[in-house]
N, C-alpha and C positions, 0 to 999 in steps of 0.2 A: 440092379446095381446100387440101390440106395440102402440096402439092408445093413451092411457093415458100418459101424460107427466111423471108421477111418474114411469110408467112401462119403459119408455125410459131411465130414469135415472137409474133404477135398472139394465137394460141390460148393460149400460155403466159401472156401478160399478162392476158388476159381471165379465165383461171382464177385467177390471183393476185389480181386485183381482186375477183372474186366471193368468194374465200375470206376476204379482208380485210374484206369487208362482211358476213360471216357467212352467205353463201348457198351452196347446193349447186351443183355443176356436173355436167353430163352430157355425154357424148361418144358418138357413134355411129361405129364404125370404117368402116362403109359400103362398103368395097371391099378384098378380100384382096390385090389387086395393089398398092394404095397402102400397105397394111401391110407387104408384102414390101419395098417401096422405102424405107420410112421407119420401120422397126421400132424403131430406137433412139430416134428422135424421139418416137414414140408412147409408148414406155415411159417416157421422161423426163416427158412431159406428164402421163401417168397418175399417175406417182409424185409429181409436183409439185402435184397438186390436182384430180384428177377423182374425183368421188364416185360417180357412176352411169355404168357403161359398158354400152353396147348393142353387141352383135356377133352375127353368125351363127356357125355351126360352123366354117366355113372361116376366117373372120376371127380368131376367138379362138385357133384352133390355130396359125395363122400368127403371131399376136402372140407367143405363148409357144413357138413352134417345137416343137410337140408334135403327134403323130398321134392322141393320145387326148383326146377331147372332155372327159371327166370330169376328167382331170388338168389340162387347160388351164383349165377352169371353176374348179377349186380354186386354181390359181395366180392367176387374176383376183380371186377372193374375198380373197386376201391383199393385193391392191393397192388395192381400191376398197370402198366401203361396200356397193354393190349391183352385181352383175354380172347383167345381163339378157340372156339368151342364147337366140336363136331357133334352131329345128331343123326348119324347113319344116313338112312335114305331121306331123312327130313332136312338134309343139308347141314349148314353150319351158321354160326353167328360170330361176329367179331365185335367185341364190346370194348369201347374206348371212352372212358368216362361215362357220360350220359348218352353217347352215340352208339347205336346198335346197327350193324350192317349185316343183313341176311344174305346168305349165299345158297343158291339151289344146288342140290346134288346133281351130278351128271348121270343121266340114265345109262345103265349098262347091265349086262347079265352078271349077276353075282356068282362067282365060282369059289372064291376063297377070300375071306376078309383079313387074313394075316397081312400085316404091314400097312393096312389102309391109313391108320393114323399117322404113321411115320411118313408115308408118301405124301399125305396132305401137308404135314408140317414142312417137309422138304420143298414142296411146290410153293407153299406160302412164303417161306424164307427166301427162296430164290427170287421171287418177284419183289418182295419187300426190300431185299438188299439192293435191288436194281432201281429203287426209288418209285416203284409202282404204288398205286393207292391200295388201301386195305381191301377194297372190293376186288381189284384186279388180282391181288395176292391170294385172296380167298378163292377166286375162280380158278387160278392155276392150281391151287391146292386141291380143289374138288376134281379137276381133270386128272391130276396125278393119282389121287385116291381111286378114281374110277378105273384107271389103268391097272392099279395094284389088285383090285378085287375082281377083275375080269379074267384072271389067270391063276394057276396054282403057284403058290410061293409068294414071298414078300417083295421080290424085286422085278419090276417090269423090265423088258429089254431096254438097254440104253438108247437105242435108236428111236423107240417109241417115246421115251422121255424127252429126247432132243426135239422131237416134233412138237412138243407142247410149248416150248419157249420161243417167243418171237422177238 
């Protein structure tokens, strides 16, 4: 969705409006190939008003043109309030300034990884919006991602997702 110039302008305008209204903004990079095509545009958008950045290892390394995940994570922490970074079966890390919170992946049979990152982000944002800690938010994100990858297709059944939220 970031490819057309009008879409990039819409992302920037939405972030500007949210910031003016005192709201937080979140962005999921979602695709390392899109990051490769529009790195400068993403960097401008992030610098212009993204508070929470979701990315996987490949995406964050591509964004900062680094081969080292830890270095890329620290670079992201300098640009956003929260960098929420997934590492597949190695779990995830949430970087907030100098603080790094590690989250373990939830063990499950991997059937289809489609939608895992989106499910993680949705779980994280659900808990974070409820005032949970970043660790609790990351744990809910990991549970949601585990549900997503344990079945065919990107959307776990609503009933299964409801069971995650306490």
